[in-house]
TORDO-56762 format. One record per residue: residue in one letter; y, x, z of N, C-alpha, C in turn. Coordinates in steps of 0.2 Angstrom, whole numbers, plus 5000, padded with zeros to 4 digits. Layout:
<nodes>
aYXZYXZYXZ/...
</nodes>
This chain:
<nodes>
m553756385402553256365407553556295410/t553056245410553256185413553256185421/v553456135424553456135431552756135434/c552356095430551656085432551256155432/e551456195426551156255425551356305431/r551956305432552256345438551956335444/v551856265446551456245452550756275452/q550456265446549756295446549656365447/n550156405444550156475445550256495452/l550656455455550856465463550156455467/e549856405465549156385468548656445467/e548656475461548156525460548356585464/r549056605465549256665469549156655476/t549256595479549356585486548756545490/l548356515486547856475490547156515491/s546756495496546156525498545656525492/p545156575492544656565487544256505487/y544256475493543856415494544256345492/a544856355490545256295488545056275481/m545156215480545056185473545756185470/l545756235465546356235461546456175456/s547056155455547056095451546956105444/k547056165442546956185435546156185433/n545756195439545056195438544656125439/s545056075439544756005441544255995435/s543755955437543255935432543555875428/g544155855430544455805425544355735427/r544455695422544455615423543955595418/d543655535420543155505415543455495408/i544055465408544455455402544955515401/p544855555397545355615396546055585395/e546555615398547255605397547655665396/r548255655392548755705392549055725398/e549055795400549255815406550055805407/c550255795413550955785415551255855415/d551855865413552255925413552555935420/l552555885424552955885431552455895436/r551855855436551455845441550755875440/t550355905445549655925444549255865444/p548655865441548155805441548055775448/y548055815454547955785460548655755463/q549255775461549855745462549855675459/r549655675453549655615449549155565453/d548555585455548055545458548355515465/r548755555469549055535475549555475473/d549955485468550455435466550155375464/r549555375460549255315458548955275464/i548755315469548455275475548955245478/i549555275480550055245483550355185480/h550355185473550655125470550155075468/c549555085470549055025468549054975474/k548854915472548854855476548454865482/a547854895481547354895487547654935492/f548154985491548455025496548954985500/r549354945496549754895500549454845504/r548854825502548554775507548254805513/l548254875514547954905520548454885526/k549054875525549454855530549354795534/h548954755531548654685534547954685535/k547654745536546954745538546854785544/t546354755548546254775555545954845555/q546154885560545854945562545354935567/v545554915573545054905578545054835581/f545754825583545854755587546054705582/l545654645582545754595578546354555580/s546854535576547454495577547754515584/p547954575585548254595591548954565592/e549154555598549854535599550254595600/g550654605596551154665596551154705590/d551754735589551954765583551654845582/h551454865588551254945588550554955587/y550154905586549454925585549254955578/r548854995578548655025571548354975566/t548554985560548254945555547854995551/r547454975546547155015541547655065538/l548255045536548755085533548955135537/t549155125544549455175548548855225550/h548255205550547755245551547655295545/t547755265539547655315533548255365533/l548855345535549355395535549255445541/e548955425546548855475551548255525549/v547755505546547255545543547555595538/a548055575534548355615529548755665532/q549155645538549555695541549055755544/i548555735547548155785551547755825545/a547555795540547155835535547655885531/r548255865530548755905527548955965531/t548955955538549156005542548556065542/v547956035542547356085542547356115535/a547456085530547356105523547956165522/r548556155525549056205524548856265528/a548656255534548456315538547856355535/l547456325532546856355529546956375521/c547656365519547756385512547356345507/l547256285508546856235504547356195500/n547156155495547556115491547756055494/e548456055496548655995500548655935496/d548855945489548855885485548255845485/l547655885484547055855483546855825490/t546955865496546855835502547155765504/e547855765502548255705503547955645499/a547755655492547555605488546855575491/i546455615493545855595496545955555502/s546355575507546555545513546855475511/l547355475507547655405505547155355502/g546655385499546255335495545555325499/h545455355505544755355508544555285510/d545055235512544855175515545155115510/l545255125504545455075500544955015499/g544355025500543854975499543654945506/h544054955511543854935518543954855518/t543454825521543554755522544054725527/p544254665527544654635532544154635539/f544554635544544254625551543854695553/g544054745550543754815552543054825550/h542754855555541954865554541554805555/a541854755558541554695559541454655552/g541954665548541854635542541454675537/e541454745538540954785534540254765536/r540054755543539454745545539154675542/a539654625542539454555540539354565532/l539754595528539554595521538954635520/n538754685524538154725523537554685524/k537554635528536954595529536854545524/i537354525520537254475516537354495508/v537654545507537654575500537054605498/p536754585492536154615489536254695489/g535854735492535954805491536354835497/g536654785501537054815506537754825504/f538254845509538954855508539154915512/r539454965509539755025513540455035510/h540955035515541655035513541855095509/y541455155510541655215506541455205499/e540855175497540655155490541155105487/q541355055491541855005489542555045487/s542755095491543355125490543355155483/v542755185481542655215475542655165469/r542355105470542355055466543055025464/v543455025470544155005469544555045464/v544455115465544855155460544555165453/e543855155453543555155446543555095442/r543455035446543354975442543854915443/l544154915449544454855451545254855450/e545554915451546254915451546454905443/k547154895443547454885436547054835431/g546854785434546554735430545854745427/g545554795431544854805429544854875426/k545354905424545354975421545255035426/g545455025432545355075437545955125436/l545955175441546555215441546355285438/n545755295435545555355432545755415435/l545455415442545655475446545155535444/t545355595446544955655445544255645449/k543855685447543155685450543155705457/e543555755458543655785465543855735470/v544355695468544655645473544155595474/r543855565469543355515470542755545474/n542555605473541955635477542155635485/g542855655486543055655493543055595496/i543255535492543255475495542555445497/l542155465492541455435493541055475499/c541255535500540955575505541355585512/h541755535513542255545519541955525526/t541355485525541155465532540555495535/s539955495531539355525533538955545528/g538355575529537855595524538055655520/t538055655513538155705509538855735510/e539055795511539655825511540055825505/a540655825505541055825499540955895495/t541055895489540955955485541556005486/t542155985488542656025490542856035497/m543056085499543256095506543856045508/e544256035503544755985505544455915507/g543955895503543555835505543255835512/r542955895514542655905520543155905526/i543755925524544355925529544555855531/v544555805525544755735526544155705531/r543555715530543055685534543155705542/t543355765543543455785550544155755553/a544655755548545355725550545255655551/d544855615548544755545549544455535556/r543955575558543755565565544255575570/i544555635569545055655574545555595575/a545855575569546355525569546055455573/y545555435571545355365573545155365581/l544855425583544655425590545255425594/n545755465592546355475597546855415596/h546955385590547355325590547055265593/d546355265593546055205596546055205603/i546155265606546255275613546955245615/d547455265611548155235612548155165611/d547755135606547755055606547455025611/a546855055613546455025619546855025625/e547255085626547655085632548255025632/r548555015626549054965625548754895626/a548054885625547754825626547554815633/g547554865637547354855644546554865645/v546254895639545554905640545354965644/l545755025643545655085647546355115648/t546355165652546955205654546755285652/e547155325651547055395650546655425656/e546755395662546455425668545655405668/d545455355664544755335664544355385660/i544655415655544255465651543955515656/p543355535655542955585660543355645659/r543355685665543655745666543355795662/e542655795661542355845656542655845649/i542955785647543255785641543955805641/t544355775645545055795646545255865648/e544755895652544855965654544856015648/v544455995643544356035637544856015631/l544955945630545355925624546055915626/g546155895632546855875634546855805637/r547455795641547555735644547955685640/t548255705635548655655631548455655624/k548655605620548455605613548655665609/s549255675610549555735606549255805608/k549055805614548755875616548055875613/r547655815613546955815611546955835603/i547455805600547455815592547655885591/d548055915595548255985594547656025595/t547356015601546756055602546256055597/l546055995594545555985589545756015582/v546356005581546656035574546656115575/r546856145580546856215581546156245581/s545656205584544956225584544656225577/v544856175573544656175566544956225562/v545556245563545956295559545656365561/g545456375567545256435570544556455568/n544156405567543456415566543156395559/s543556365555543256355548543356415544/r542856425541542856485536542256485531/e542256515526541756525521541556455518/g542056405517541956345515541656295520/k541556315526541256265531541856245536/v541856185537542356155542541956145549/r542256185554541956185560542456185566/m542256165572542556175578542256225582/a542556255587542256295592541656255596/p541156285598540556245601540756195607/e541156225611541356185617541856135615/i542256145610542756085608542256035604/q541856055600541456005597541055965602/k540755995607540355955612540855905615/a541455925617541855875621542055825616/f542155835610542355785604541755735604/d541155765604540555715603540555675609/l540655695615540655655621541255605621/l541755625618542355575617542155515613/y541755535607541555475603541055435607/q540555465611540155425614540455375620/y540955405623541355365628541755305624/m542055325619542355265615541955215612/n541355235610540855185607540655145613/h540555165619540255125624540855085627/n541455115628541955075632542455035627/v542455055621542955015617542654985611/y542255025607541954995601541454935602/q541154945608540654895610540854855617/n541554855618541754825624541854745623/p541554705627541554635625542254605625/y542654625629543354605629543754625623/a543754685622544054715616543854685609/k543154675609542854655603542654575603/g542954545607542654475608542754425602/e543354435598543454395593542954415587/e542654465587542254495581541654445580/r541454405586540854365585540954315580/k541554295578541754245573541754275566/v541754335565541854365559541254355554/p540554365557540054355552540054285549/h540154235553540154165551540654155546/l541254175547541854165542541654205536/i541454265536541254305530540754265526/g540254245530539654215527539854145523/i540254105526540454045523540854065516/l541354115517541754125511541254155505/f540754195507540354225502539954165499/d539654115502539354065499539854025495/f540454015497540853975493541054005486/l541054075487541254115481540754125476/q540154095477539554105473539654065466/k540154015467540253975461540854005457/p540754015451541254055447541954015447/e541953945447542553915447542953925454/n542653945459543053965465543354035465/l543154075460543454135459544054145456/q544454195457545054205453544854235446/e545254235441545054245434544854315434/d545154365437544854435436544154445440/m544054405445543354405448542854365444/r543054315440542654285435542354335430/r542754375428542554425423541954475426/i542054495432541554535436540954495436/a540954425438540354385439540054375432/e540354375427540054375420539754435418/r540054495420539754555418539254585423/e539254565429538854595434538454535437/s538754505442538454445446538954415450/c538854345452539254315456539254345463/e538754375465538654405472539154465472/r539154505466539554565466540354545466/a540454495462541154465462541354445469/a540954405472541154375479541254435484/c540854485483540854545488541554585486/d541754595480542354625478542954585481/f542954525480543454475482543554485489/i543054475493543054475500543354545503/a543054595500543154665503543954675502/g544254645496544954665495545454615499/m545154565503545554525506545954555512/t546554535514546754555521546454505526/d546554525532546354475538546654405537/h547354405536547654345535547454305529/y547354335524547154295518546454265519/a545954305522545354275523545354215527/v545754225533545754165537546054105534/e546654115530546954055527546554025521/l546154065518545654045513545153995516/f544854025522544353985525544653915527/k545253915530545553855532545753815527/s545953835521546053795515545453755512/i544853795513544253765511543953715516/y543953725522543553695527543953655532/v544653665533545053635538545453585535/p545453525536545853475533546653485534/a546953485529547753495529548053435532/s548653445535549053385537549353355531/w549353285531549653245526550353245527/k550753255521551453245521551653195517/f552153145520552353095516553153105514/
</nodes>
């Protein structure tokens, strides 16, 4: 018996009937020989961690654009916090941790530079619109490894696609990631907003803190415990009073942070920058070689969208400057 077979036998004996067993995976678009050490979901997790798009997340904005300080979240640290919360819930519910982790680590691979401001800007100018969860799937299917993609299992790709809104994931692990994503970003955004001087813990309404807790760690603990205690029969739920307070917390953050003129002041510059880059990249000669191939197969608009969505904040700014800001002469 191989190590992989032993792990799969352990899954079958110990996991919930609602867990997705790795031996029952629907597989990959391109069949591969199975690994004797790792299950399919472990291999997917490893492929995501080692891909270029994952590494670029460390230089992509979470909420605050170009913050002064080393302790603000980036898209990468957000991803790791989602994975931690999702794995905790998955283990408590006897679900497949490897599948949960792979979905978590891959859920934001297609996110734009400049956070949701970049996403909104691309959505307005790209034919057919732009949604980061669809782009994340495109990254793993079409863009990574020189256009070959990562050839991930269908369950991981489905969880990535369905992590935000709309249709729920087909696996309970995917549905856990959706909830973990929201738990993570609402709470770490409070932490970052407090660091930025936008709000304090005392500003959060008592009707929220008395239910969820007065600190980040307490709120996360309350929410995770509620998910674990109330999710059953394949449904991910919180207790009604916890869900109500959680929804109120989102409304509070939306009004006081996500739409705060001070916190989001720099975002007004993003649509102009993204629009100019998009126009510049309509010409194939301005694209990198791998993007030119996409332009030939699909369209220049598609290639420009893929290129911009993959940029880090810093790269996008530097490309803009190299195109439109005169460089200093050196003699």
